[in-house]
Backbone as a ProteinNet text record, in pm:
[ID]
protein_1_A
[PRIMARY]
MAKPAAKKKRNRWWLIPFIIVALLCAYIAAFYWWQQQSENKAKFTMYPGFGIELPSSYAIHGIDVSTFQQTVYWPSVKSMQVKDVKVGFVFIKATEGLLNTDKQFRRNWQQVKAANIPRGAYHFFLATKDGKAQANNFINRVKLEPGDLPPVLDVEQLYGVAPALMQQRVKAWLQTVEAAYDIKPIIYSSADFYNRYLGKDFDDYPLWVAHYFEQKQPHVERTWQFWQHSSIGHVNGITTNVDFNVFNGDSAAFKTILVK
[TERTIARY]
13744.6	13613.9	13566.8	13631.3	13622.3	13573.8	13638.4	13607.8	13484.2	13443	13318.7	13186.3	13206.7	13106.1	13102.8	13206.1	13215.6	13151.8	13178	13137.9	12975.4	12912.5	12784	12715.6	12787	12731	12729	12815.4	12825.2	12702.6	12678.8	12574.2	12437.5	12411.5	12278.3	12267.9	12349.3	12330.9	12235.4	12217.5	12121.9	11986.5	11967.3	11834.9	11772.9	11867.3	11836.3	11745.6	11788.9	11676.9	11541.1	11535	11386.3	11308.4	11389.9	11334.9	11287.6	11356.2	11314	11208.9	11192.1	11073.3	10956.5	10960.7	10845.7	10799.4	10914.2	10852.7	10794.7	10829.8	10778.2	10630.7	10593.7	10490.2	10401.3	10448.4	10354.2	10321.7	10407	10372	10265.3	10286	10180.3	10049.4	10043.7	9892.2	9853.4	9924.3	9881.9	9826.7	9895.1	9841.7	9706.5	9704.5	9564.6	9476.7	9489.3	9397.1	9334	9439.3	9399.3	9316.8	9371.9	9293.6	9148.1	9133.9	8993.7	8918	8982.4	8899.8	8850	8943.9	8900.2	8790.1	8809.4	8688.8	8565.4	8560.5	8429	8376.4	8471.4	8415.9	8352.4	8399.5	8365.5	8235.9	8227.1	8119.6	7985.2	8001	7892.3	7862.1	7932.3	7928.8	7817.1	7703.1	7589.1	7522.9	7469	7450.3	7306.6	7227.9	7062.1	7069	7191.8	7197.8	7327.8	7360.7	7501.1	7547.9	7475.8	7526.9	7533.3	7519.2	7548.1	7443.6	7437.3	7322.1	7392.3	7328.4	7380.6	7354.1	7441.3	7395.7	7291.5	7199	7070.7	7125.5	7045.1	7071.6	7179.1	7225.5	7344.9	7308.9	7333.7	7275.5	7386.3	7501.7	7597.3	7692.8	7683.9	7778.9	7872.7	7987.2	8085.1	8168.2	8268.6	8351.5	8500.3	8590.2	8721.2	8792	8895.2	8928	9079	9136.3	9294	9299	9426.5	9463.7	9385.4	9348.4	9273.3	9146.7	9090.9	8940.5	8963.4	9101	9136	9066	9025.6	8971.9	8822.8	8794.8	8654.8	8589.5	8465.1	8381.6	8311.5	8370.4	8276.4	8170.6	8131	7983.5	7886.6	7912.2	7816.7	7815.7	7921.9	7934.4	7842.6	7863.8	7787.5	7649.1	7589.2	7467.6	7376.9	7447.1	7367	7313.6	7194.2	7098.4	7016.2	7020.5	6939.5	6848.3	6711.5	6636.8	6694.3	6712.7	6777.7	6926	7006	7140.8	7224.8	7320.2	7419.8	7545.2	7657	7787.6	7792	7844.9	7851.2	8005.5	8085	8222.8	8307.4	8443.7	8535.2	8660.8	8721.3	8861.8	8955.4	9059	9136.8	9282.9	9326.3	9476.8	9560.1	9649.7	9735.4	9892.1	9961.1	10091.5	10111.4	10220.4	10265.9	10412.2	10439.6	10591.5	10661.8	10798	10875.5	10849.5	10839.1	10836.1	10721.5	10636.9	10518.9	10405	10353	10220.3	10152.9	10001.6	9909.8	9895.1	9886.6	9883.2	9759.6	9653.9	9524.1	9489.6	9587.7	9571	9531.3	9619.2	9594.3	9451.9	9439.7	9317.5	9191.5	9197.5	9081	9047.6	9188.1	9170.2	9110.1	9125.6	9094.8	8936.3	8903.6	8760.5	8666.3	8707.4	8610.9	8570.3	8668.6	8631.6	8559.3	8572.6	8479.3	8348.4	8328.6	8204	8133.2	8199.5	8143.7	8111	8193.7	8191	8299.7	8276.6	8359.4	8470.6	8591.6	8716.1	8803.7	8883	8995.7	9088.5	9234.7	9342.4	9395.8	9454	9524.9	9658.9	9735.2	9888.1	9875.8	9930	9940	10067.4	10062.1	10190.8	10257.2	10410.1	10495	10567.9	10549.4	10597.8	10740.6	10808.7	10942	11010.5	10939.8	10996.6	10986.4	11091.3	11069.6	10932.5	10887.1	10744.3	10739.1	10832	10831.9	10877.7	10949.7	11003.4	10870.5	10781.8	10676.9	10563.2	10561.4	10464.3	10496.7	10631.6	10679.3	10642.5	10642.5	10595.6	10443.5	10367.2	10220.4	10204.8	10266.4	10266.5	10312.2	10411.7	10457.1	10374.6	10257.8	10176.9	10025.9	9987.6	9851.8	9838.1	9756.1	9738.5	9580.4	9550.9	9428	9377.1	9244.2	9151.7	9027.2	8993.3	8860.5	8744.7	8694.3	8591.4	8632.4	8777.8	8827.9	8825.2	8819.3	8829.7	8984.2	9003.7	9145.4	9222.6	9350.8	9434.8	9419.2	9443.1	9432.7	9567.7	9586.3	9714.7	9634.2	9647.5	9611.9	9738.2	9708.2	9783.9	9726.7	9775.1	9714.1	9825.3	9956.4	10030.3	10173	10225.3	10359.8	10474.9	10461.4	10575.4	10696.9	10664.9	10793.8	10847.4	10792.7	10864	10799.7	10884.5	10826.6	10719.7	10611.3	10517.6	10547.7	10633.4	10685.3	10743.4	10826.1	10889.5	10785.2	10680.3	10565.6	10500	10467.6	10408.7	10482.6	10615.2	10689.2	10687.7	10694.3	10675.4	10570.6	10451.6	10301.8	10275.1	10336.8	10331.4	10414.5	10516.8	10594.3	10535.2	10464.1	10370.3	10254.4	10179.6	10080.7	10106.8	10219.6	10256.9	10311.8	10384.9	10449.6	10314.6	10232.3	10110.4	10026	9993	9912.3	9975.8	10116.5	10183.3	10160.9	10163	10188.9	10056.5	9917.1	9810.4	9712	9754.2	9700.8	9550.1	9555.5	9444.1	9461.6	9392.8	9444.2	9405.5	9492.9	9455.2	9393.6	9326.3	9242.8	9334.3	9316.8	9375.9	9296.6	9313.7	9244.2	9305.2	9245.6	9300.5	9178.1	9205.3	9101.7	9084.3	8952.4	8943.3	9034	9068.2	9162	9295.7	9345.2	9489.1	9482.1	9372.8	9382.9	9379.5	9300.5	9283.8	9410.1	9487.4	9609	9747.5	9748.9	9873.6	9886.1	9760.2	9772.6	9676.2	9554.2	9491.2	9510.2	9487.5	9492.9	9576.9	9707	9792.3	9763.8	9658	9618.9	9469.4	9399.9	9263	9217.7	9328.3	9296.6	9278	9306.4	9286.5	9174.2	9089.1	8965.1	8996.2	8903	8947.3	8841.2	8902.8	8812.1	8864.4	8753.7	8781.3	8709.2	8796.9	8743.5	8702.8	8571	8510.6	8412.2	8420.4	8330.4	8242.1	8119	8024.9	7967.2	7956.5	7882.3	7750.6	7659.4	7528.5	7508.4	7549.9	7504.2	7605.8	7730.1	7831.1	7968.6	8087.8	8210.9	8233.6	8302.9	8326.2	8478.6	8469.7	8608	8605.5	8701.9	8679.1	8701.4	8653.6	8665.3	8569.8	8538.1	8450.8	8524	8450.6	8494.3	8420.7	8479.8	8414.8	8389.5	8466.5	8402.7	8426.9	8343.6	8332.1	8333.3	8442.2	8438.9	8379	8263.8	8194.3	8181.6	8218.6	8229.9	8322.8	8386.5	8486.4	8412	8303.4	8255.2	8120.9	8102.8	8018.3	8023.9	7910.4	7906.3	7855.3	7924.5	7892.9	7906.4	7799.4	7784.6	7947.9	7993.5	8122.3	8231.9	8226.8	8328.1	8328.1	8429.4	8423.9	8443.6	8516.5	8547.9	8464.5	8481.7	8429.4	8479	8432.3	8461.9	8422	8517.9	8491.4	8377.4	8288.8	8180.9	8209	8179.3	8190.8	8054.8	8059.3	7952.4	8024.8	7969.7	8016.7	7921.8	7980.4	7907.1	7864.4	7763.8	7699.7	7617.8	7549.4	7472.4	7554.2	7456.8	7541	7595.3	7531.9	7606.5	7731.3	7736.4	7860.4	7977.9	7924.6	8012.9	8085.2	8007.2	8060.7	8172.9	8150.3	8248	8370.6	8400.4	8530.2	8605.4	8546.4	8616.6	8716.5	8810.1	8894.9	8851.4	8884.4	8835.6	8905.8
1917.1	1927.7	1942.2	1967.4	2007.6	1857	1730.7	1611.3	1577.8	1554.9	1506.1	1589.7	1714.6	1804.8	1772.4	1759.8	1712.5	1571	1475.1	1350.4	1357.6	1439.5	1466.7	1513.4	1614.1	1670	1566	1482.4	1375.2	1289.3	1245.8	1154.4	1209.6	1329.6	1382.6	1364.5	1332.7	1302.4	1211.4	1100.8	986.8	1028.3	1142.4	1210.1	1263.3	1292.7	1371.3	1275	1154	1090.1	1081	1082.7	1061.7	1212.8	1316.9	1453.9	1458.5	1417.5	1427.4	1344.4	1204.5	1128.6	1200.9	1270	1303.7	1437.6	1515.7	1625.5	1587.6	1470.9	1423.7	1363.2	1298.9	1248	1366.3	1475.8	1600	1653.7	1671.7	1720.4	1623.5	1515.2	1417	1429.5	1438.2	1446.8	1572.7	1686.4	1810	1826.1	1750.6	1747.5	1683.3	1557.1	1480.5	1548.9	1640.4	1722.7	1828	1896.2	1998.1	1938.4	1830	1762.4	1736.9	1677.9	1631	1740.4	1880.3	1998.2	2057.5	2037.4	2086.9	2013.3	1892.8	1796.8	1810.2	1846.7	1877.8	1996.5	2116.7	2231.9	2226.7	2119.8	2120	2036.7	1941.6	1831.1	1931.9	2046.5	2121.9	2254.3	2256.1	2365.3	2322.8	2406.5	2377.7	2522.5	2512.8	2612.6	2595.5	2706.5	2678.9	2648.6	2674.7	2650.3	2664.1	2663	2653.7	2804.3	2914.1	3060.2	3109.5	3054.2	3103.9	3072.3	3149.4	3116.8	3012	2888	2785.8	2795.2	2766.5	2757.1	2657.7	2711.9	2604.3	2500.7	2403.7	2310.7	2216.9	2210.9	2125.5	2014.8	1880.7	1775.7	1756	1765.2	1722.4	1835.5	1860	1971.8	1910.7	1994.1	1939.6	2062.9	2019.1	2126.9	2089.6	2163.4	2141.6	2193.6	2110.5	2142.3	2145.7	2213.4	2202	2225	2242.1	2277	2406.7	2491.6	2619.4	2596.6	2486.3	2433.6	2383.2	2374.6	2304.9	2155.5	2121.9	1980.8	1993.6	1896.5	1870.7	1768	1781.7	1644.1	1602.4	1498.5	1461.2	1413.8	1334.9	1285.8	1386.8	1510.1	1632.1	1664.4	1676.7	1715.1	1616.3	1476.5	1384.9	1405.2	1444.1	1423.2	1553.5	1669.9	1795.4	1795.2	1848.6	1840.5	1948.9	2048.4	2158.3	2131.6	2131.2	2072.9	1947.2	1945.5	1830.1	1838.6	1920.7	1943.3	1900.6	1821.1	1759.3	1756.2	1741	1744.7	1612.7	1616	1479.8	1445.3	1540.1	1508.5	1617	1551.9	1640.4	1641.2	1745.8	1760.1	1791.6	1731	1758.1	1784.5	1896.2	1921.2	1819.7	1765.3	1670	1713.5	1777.5	1823.9	1950.9	2023.8	2129.2	2136.8	2189.6	2194.7	2050.2	2061.4	1946.7	1851.1	1883.8	1816.1	1844.4	1940.5	1944.3	1876.2	1845.6	1761	1837.6	1861.8	1931	1874.7	1932.7	1906.5	1820.6	1823	1753.3	1659.9	1648	1549.4	1403.6	1345.5	1218.1	1195.2	1276.1	1271.6	1287.9	1386.3	1410.9	1300.2	1242.5	1138	1013.1	984	868.9	884.4	995.8	1005.4	1046.9	1111.8	1124.8	977	905.6	769.4	706.8	723.8	651.3	717.1	828.4	913	852.7	793.5	735.3	864.1	950.4	1063.4	1042.2	1072	1059.3	1149.8	1117.9	1196.1	1224.2	1321.5	1348.4	1424.5	1414.7	1474.8	1569	1708.9	1784.9	1813.7	1864.6	1929.1	2066.7	2135.9	2283.9	2311.8	2354.9	2364.2	2500.9	2477.6	2593.4	2598.5	2697	2714.4	2728.9	2747.2	2765.6	2633.1	2532.4	2396.5	2293.7	2194.6	2083.7	2020.6	2014.5	1941.7	1786.4	1726.5	1589.7	1549.8	1638.5	1624.8	1637	1757.6	1773.1	1648.2	1596.9	1486	1367.9	1361.1	1250.7	1251	1400	1428.4	1387.4	1401.3	1368.3	1209.8	1140	1016.5	940.5	984.4	907.3	923.3	1013.6	1036.6	1012.5	979.6	968.1	832.4	758	615.2	619.4	617.7	628.9	478.7	486.2	366.6	354.1	247.1	264.7	351.5	414.5	513.5	661.6	663.7	799.3	890.9	1009.2	1112.5	1111.5	1143.1	1160.3	1257.4	1248.7	1344.1	1470.5	1579.3	1726	1800	1885	1985.3	2123.7	2195.3	2310.5	2421.2	2489.6	2595.9	2721.6	2818.2	2949.6	3058.1	3036.7	3167.9	3131.5	3242.5	3209.7	3243.2	3292	3318.5	3377.9	3456.5	3526.1	3444.1	3323.7	3228.8	3265.7	3251.7	3263.2	3173.9	3202.7	3139.3	2993.8	3001.2	2898.7	2776.8	2821.4	2729.8	2661.3	2751.9	2711.4	2600.6	2618	2519.5	2388.8	2407.7	2273.3	2211.6	2264	2204.4	2145.8	2232.8	2161.8	2031	2036	1932.4	1789.1	1840.9	1712	1644.3	1718.4	1679.5	1598.4	1664.9	1594.3	1445.3	1437.1	1334.7	1227.3	1273.6	1176.1	1123.4	1200.5	1146.3	1063.4	1089.2	1000.2	864	863.6	747.8	654.6	716.4	650	596.1	665	616.5	576.4	563.2	540.8	601.4	716.6	799.3	958.6	1026.7	1159.9	1249.8	1329.6	1422.9	1555.5	1613.5	1725.8	1858.2	1957.5	2065.5	2182.2	2226.8	2344.5	2473	2567.9	2706.2	2808.3	2932.9	3035.7	3051.4	3084.6	3119.9	3207.7	3316.9	3410.1	3359.5	3283.9	3220.5	3110.2	3026.6	2933.7	2998.4	3097.4	3147.9	3224.4	3296.7	3363.4	3276.7	3171.4	3114.3	2961	2890	2764.4	2718.8	2738.2	2755.8	2619.5	2633.8	2508.4	2397.6	2435.3	2334.2	2231.6	2268	2182.7	2140.6	2157	2142.2	2017.2	1910.2	1763.7	1732	1810.5	1764.4	1809.7	1732.1	1769.7	1905	2001.4	2140.5	2144	2181.5	2239.6	2398.6	2458.9	2605.4	2689.9	2784.3	2871.8	3011.8	3024.1	3167.1	3208.6	3302.5	3356.8	3476.4	3480.8	3578.1	3551.5	3428.3	3378.6	3298	3336.9	3265	3111.6	3127.4	3000.3	2908.2	2964	2881.5	2972.6	2910.2	2993.9	3042.6	3161.1	3204.4	3157.9	3049	2989.8	2940.2	2932.6	2911.2	2768.2	2683.8	2536.3	2467.5	2341.9	2270.2	2253.3	2229.7	2222.1	2100.8	2073.6	1940.7	1983.1	2046.5	2108.5	2267.8	2333.3	2485.4	2506.5	2586.9	2646.2	2772.4	2791.8	2924.8	2991.6	2952.5	3027.8	2981.5	3082.3	3038.9	3074.5	3094.3	3162.9	3074.3	2942.6	2850.7	2826.9	2750.8	2698.8	2565.4	2468.4	2338.4	2293	2202.4	2156.7	2086.3	2101.7	2034.1	2092.4	2230.1	2282.3	2433.7	2475	2600.4	2724.6	2718.3	2806	2822.3	2919.9	2917.6	2809	2762.1	2665.7	2684.7	2637.1	2652.9	2557.3	2607	2527.5	2500.5	2382.9	2340.6	2265.9	2274.8	2176.3	2085.7	1960.7	1891.6	1915.1	1918.7	1944.9	1821.2	1770.4	1654.9	1575.5	1462.6	1399.2	1276.7	1214.8	1111.5	1008.3	949.4	871.2	907.7	1040.4	1091.5	1097.3	1124.3	1158.6	1029.6	887.4	770.5	729.7	784.4	748	806.7	902.7	987.2	925.7	833.9	770.9	679.6	664.5	547.4	430.2	332.8	207.6	107.4
4296	4282.9	4137.7	4057.5	3911	3842.1	3870.8	3804.4	3844.9	3963.1	3992.3	3924.6	3915.1	3867.5	3707.5	3639.4	3500.1	3479.5	3577.4	3568.6	3581.2	3660.7	3696	3562.1	3497.4	3381.2	3270.8	3259.6	3141.6	3164	3290.6	3314.8	3290.8	3266.9	3225	3068.7	3006.3	2875.3	2818.1	2919.3	2888.6	2880.6	2948.1	2951	2807.2	2718.6	2595.9	2504.6	2485.3	2401.4	2462.5	2589.2	2647.1	2625.6	2637.4	2620.8	2469.3	2371.9	2231.4	2210.7	2268.2	2262.4	2314.6	2439.4	2499.4	2419.9	2361.2	2285.5	2169.5	2093.9	1987.3	2015.7	2110.4	2149	2177.5	2251.6	2264.4	2130.7	2051.5	1919	1825	1852.9	1783.9	1851.1	1972.8	2037.6	2034.5	2010.5	1966.7	1843.8	1742.2	1587.2	1594.2	1652.2	1662.2	1711.3	1818.2	1896.7	1809.3	1732.7	1652.4	1528.4	1465.8	1364.5	1400.3	1536.2	1583	1592.1	1658.2	1665.7	1537.1	1426	1286.1	1239.7	1254.7	1200.3	1280	1396.1	1476.9	1419.1	1396.1	1350.3	1206.7	1126.4	991.3	999.2	1082.8	1104.8	1139.5	1222.6	1251.3	1184	1069.4	966.7	872.4	871.8	798.3	744.9	620.7	549.6	485.8	479.8	409.5	276.9	218.3	67.1	15	-117.6	-156.5	-168.2	-160.4	-140.4	-271.9	-389.2	-509.3	-587.1	-711.5	-815.7	-902.7	-919.7	-989.5	-1139.1	-1242.2	-1377.5	-1400.6	-1484.9	-1512	-1606.8	-1640.3	-1755.1	-1738.5	-1631.3	-1605.6	-1497.5	-1521.5	-1430.2	-1323.6	-1339.3	-1258.7	-1216.8	-1067.1	-1013.9	-925.1	-913	-825.3	-757.7	-693.8	-617.4	-626.6	-608	-594.1	-473.1	-416.5	-281.9	-266.5	-170.9	-134.6	3.2	44.8	184	223.1	144.6	169.2	221.9	209.5	266.6	384	441.2	577.5	588.6	701.6	721.6	675.1	591	529	604.2	631.3	694.9	566.4	501.8	386.3	401.5	504.7	500.9	494.9	547.4	532.6	387.9	315.5	172.2	107.5	128.7	51.1	68.2	198.7	222.6	182.6	165.3	130.6	-3.2	-5.1	-139.8	-122.8	-228	-220.1	-350.6	-340.9	-452.5	-519.4	-642.7	-703	-727.6	-663.4	-686.9	-557.7	-574.8	-476	-534.1	-455.7	-514.8	-576.4	-707.4	-772.3	-824.1	-778.6	-809	-715.5	-719.6	-627	-699.8	-738.7	-777.6	-660.5	-635.6	-508.4	-548.7	-475.3	-514.5	-454.7	-545.1	-488.5	-487.6	-590.3	-593.4	-643.8	-644.1	-690.3	-721.6	-832.7	-860.8	-871.2	-810	-815.5	-715.9	-576.6	-461.2	-364.6	-396.6	-305.4	-309.6	-191.6	-179	-95.1	-137.8	-48	69.5	165.3	311.6	353.4	274.7	294.1	191.6	106.7	2.3	31.6	114.3	168.3	226.2	332.5	394.7	291.9	213.1	114.5	12.8	-24.1	-134.7	-57.5	52.7	103.1	148.1	198.1	268.9	153.5	54.6	-82	-124.6	-119.2	-191.6	-85.9	55.1	154.8	141.1	103.8	103.1	-34.7	-106.2	-255.7	-347.8	-346.2	-443.7	-551.1	-672.7	-785.2	-756	-779.7	-723.3	-840.4	-836.4	-927.7	-857.7	-919.8	-853.5	-949.3	-899.5	-985.8	-935.4	-1042.6	-1001.9	-1043.3	-959.2	-979.6	-1050	-1185.7	-1246.9	-1230.1	-1211.8	-1212.2	-1349.1	-1432.1	-1563.3	-1534.6	-1425.8	-1413.9	-1380.3	-1393.7	-1344.5	-1466	-1473.3	-1582.7	-1569.8	-1674.8	-1692	-1643.2	-1707.3	-1666.3	-1534.6	-1467.3	-1320.7	-1242.5	-1299.9	-1222	-1247.4	-1347.1	-1380.9	-1271.1	-1280	-1178.6	-1032.7	-995.1	-863.9	-835.5	-945.2	-924.3	-943.8	-1037.6	-1044.3	-918.3	-851.1	-753.8	-626.1	-638	-514.7	-546.2	-671.4	-698	-765.3	-707.8	-737.2	-802.5	-921.1	-959.8	-973.1	-950.3	-947.9	-1031.9	-1079.9	-1155.6	-1098.2	-1177	-1118.2	-1076.3	-1081.6	-1078.3	-1185.9	-1165.3	-1284.6	-1333.7	-1469.3	-1523.9	-1443.9	-1453.7	-1396.5	-1456.8	-1373.8	-1421.9	-1387.9	-1507.1	-1496.1	-1487	-1364.1	-1351.2	-1391.8	-1512.2	-1550.2	-1557.6	-1476.3	-1444.5	-1481.7	-1479.8	-1482.6	-1564.8	-1629.9	-1688.7	-1598.6	-1497.9	-1392.7	-1457.1	-1553.8	-1635.1	-1733	-1757.9	-1846.9	-1991.5	-2088.3	-2236.3	-2258.7	-2329.1	-2357	-2437.3	-2527.2	-2585.8	-2501.7	-2415	-2320.5	-2217.4	-2170.4	-2087.3	-2158.9	-2288.2	-2377.8	-2363.7	-2401.2	-2399.4	-2272.3	-2161.3	-2045.1	-2004.3	-2049.4	-2035.8	-2103.1	-2235.9	-2318.5	-2245.2	-2197.8	-2132.3	-2007.3	-1924.6	-1826	-1873	-1980.5	-2030.8	-2098.4	-2165.4	-2222.2	-2132.3	-2026.8	-1924.5	-1851	-1805.9	-1729.4	-1802	-1916.6	-2007.3	-2029.2	-2042.4	-2066.3	-1920.5	-1831.5	-1685.3	-1660.4	-1692.9	-1648.3	-1768.6	-1889.7	-2004.3	-2012.7	-1990.7	-2004.5	-2017.1	-2113.9	-2151	-2030	-1990.7	-1876.4	-1922.7	-1821.3	-1844.9	-1809.9	-1901.2	-1878.7	-1792.9	-1669.7	-1618.8	-1639.6	-1666.6	-1686.9	-1705.9	-1684	-1718.2	-1866.9	-1903.7	-2032.6	-2098.5	-2022.4	-2097.1	-2114.1	-2004.9	-2004.5	-2123.9	-2129.4	-2224.9	-2364.3	-2396.4	-2534.5	-2577.1	-2453.6	-2497.8	-2510.7	-2421.4	-2432.4	-2444.3	-2471.8	-2487.1	-2614.9	-2634.8	-2756	-2833.1	-2965.8	-3054.1	-3041.6	-2977.9	-2996.6	-2862.5	-2789.8	-2681.4	-2679.2	-2789.4	-2820.1	-2821	-2825.6	-2818.2	-2678.2	-2575.4	-2436	-2384.6	-2315.5	-2235.6	-2166.2	-2158.1	-2096.2	-1970.4	-1860.9	-1746.2	-1717.5	-1747.1	-1768.6	-1658.6	-1624.5	-1518.3	-1574.7	-1554.4	-1607.9	-1524.4	-1443.3	-1348.8	-1392.1	-1323.2	-1356	-1489.1	-1534.1	-1646.5	-1597.4	-1667	-1616.3	-1692.6	-1831.8	-1893.8	-1947	-1983.1	-1998.1	-2019.6	-2017.5	-2020.8	-2161.9	-2180.2	-2306.3	-2344.5	-2427.5	-2467.5	-2600.3	-2678.1	-2813.2	-2862.9	-2787.8	-2812.5	-2713	-2739.4	-2655.8	-2507.3	-2422.3	-2281.3	-2193.1	-2114.9	-2031.2	-1902.1	-1817.4	-1687.5	-1693	-1604.3	-1610	-1446.5	-1412.5	-1285.6	-1284.4	-1217.9	-1240.1	-1111.2	-1006.3	-869.2	-796.2	-696.8	-612.9	-459	-451.2	-303.9	-281	-327.6	-282.7	-139.1	-92.6	32.8	39.1	126.4	135.6	277.2	329.4	450.9	473.7	591.8	616.1	583.2	519	474.5	531.2	604.2	687.4	595.8	494.8	414.1	279.7	200.7	66.7	-10	-119.9	-192.7	-345.5	-446.2	-578.2	-618.1	-707.7	-781	-928	-978.3	-1101.4	-1168.4	-1304.1	-1352.3	-1457.5	-1496.5	-1605.5	-1735.4	-1825.4	-1963	-2014.2	-1970.1	-2010.2	-1912.4	-1950.1	-1847.3	-1780.9	-1701.1	-1631.4	-1695.6	-1826.1	-1914.8	-1964.3	-2008	-2053.3	-1952.2	-1828.5	-1714.4	-1689.5	-1686.3	-1673.5	-1769.4	-1893.9	-1994.3	-1978.2	-1914.3	-1888.9	-1776	-1682.9	-1560.7	-1605.3	-1507.6	-1539.5	-1527.9	-1631.2	-1641.8	-1569.7
[MASK]
++++++++++++++++++++++++++++++++++++++++++++++++++++++++++++++++++++++++++++++++++++++++++++++++++++++++++++++++++++++++++++++++++++++++++++++++++++++++++++++++++++++++++++++++++++++++++++++++++++++++++++++++++++++++++++++++++++++++++++++++++++++++++++++++++++

């Protein structure tokens, strides 16, 4: 009696590949259902205004997004306009550290271009990791095209690393990326962090500075190109709060910084 039972048990092994395929199909179907539900939710997210006081005297306003903004419905972002202000550019998180890619990057990168909004990509820097290796992570995933904004390095924390070593790794990232794209990258940092830990050694690079609760301009001891002035703005098509920025110049100056 034992042998027939063992033979019957062995015969069931052919079912395993079919079970795996069925589970995989179910997972893919569930993912696409969730993606569609998220997009529908974003599609019907509408606000009466941007929800914040915008700095005056700036012609070009923009936002930056990452996976924290979840699924964004970009046609609504594109069409929103309050008085004479609309979203004129978008910075998109692409990569982080040595291996990570933002989960929404590919979708955001493609759909922002389809919405005809100037786009840029940024890398979230980890001071504990090699700068050149982090640069290669970004380069391998971000293909810049004419009309895109320059690449951005987001430097916010030391993570316990000595400032001199952090600066060395930042320089390695910047130099590697500039050589790959033939355009000078932008540094993103808070006003306080930049003044304390970056400063004059990096003043040759364009600066995107974060400084909240200021009405007219950020307090930083150098010229700046972009200013992130709020993290609690509202835009149609985005279900969460979103960072707001301004460009320090007019439309003619904006065109000069884009990838040729």
